[in-house]
N, C-alpha and C positions, 0 to 999 in steps of 0.2 A: 501400452503409456501413451498419453498426447500431450501434446506442449499447446498451451494456447496464453494468448496478449492478453489481458484485462485491464481495464486500467478501474480506479478505484477513488474515489473525496474522503478523507478523512481529516478529521476535527483536530486543530491543532492544541500541545497537551504542554503542558508547565515546563517539562524537560525534554529532551532530546532521547533520551532515555525512555520516557516516556509512550514520547511518539512512535520510535523505532519498534517497542513492544505492540504499542495500537495498530502499525502499518502491517506487521508481520499477522496480528489475531484476526484482521481483517483478509490478508489475504489468503491465509488457510483455510477458509472459506469456500476459497473459488479452487484449492487444491495446494499443493507442495509448491511455496515459493522456488524457485529457481535463481531470479535474480528482482531488486526493483530500481525506480529513479522515483524519488519525488522530482517532479517537473513543473511546476508552478506552485507557485504562494497566496492565496487571496487573504491579504491580512482585515479588511475591513470583516469578510466574513468569517474569518478565523477558521480557512480548509486548506489542504492541502492535494492537489493533484499528484496521484501516485499511477504509476506504468509498471506493468511487470508482467514477465514470463514463469506461467506455474505448469507443471505435471499433472495430470488425473490420472486417476489408472482403469 
C-alpha cells in the first residue's frame, strides 16, 4: 500500500453535506482518502480546491 498527495478541483454544491459527498466521491477515484482539506474557494468560478492524502493498493 502506498500513500499519495493529490489535489482536486470540485464544483461548489448547494449544501455543505453535498459538497462533502462530492469531495469524497472524487477522492475515491484516486484511492482511499486518509485526510483532506479545502485549501481555497473561487467564488467566481464556483470551484473549491482540495488537497488530500490517499492510499492505493
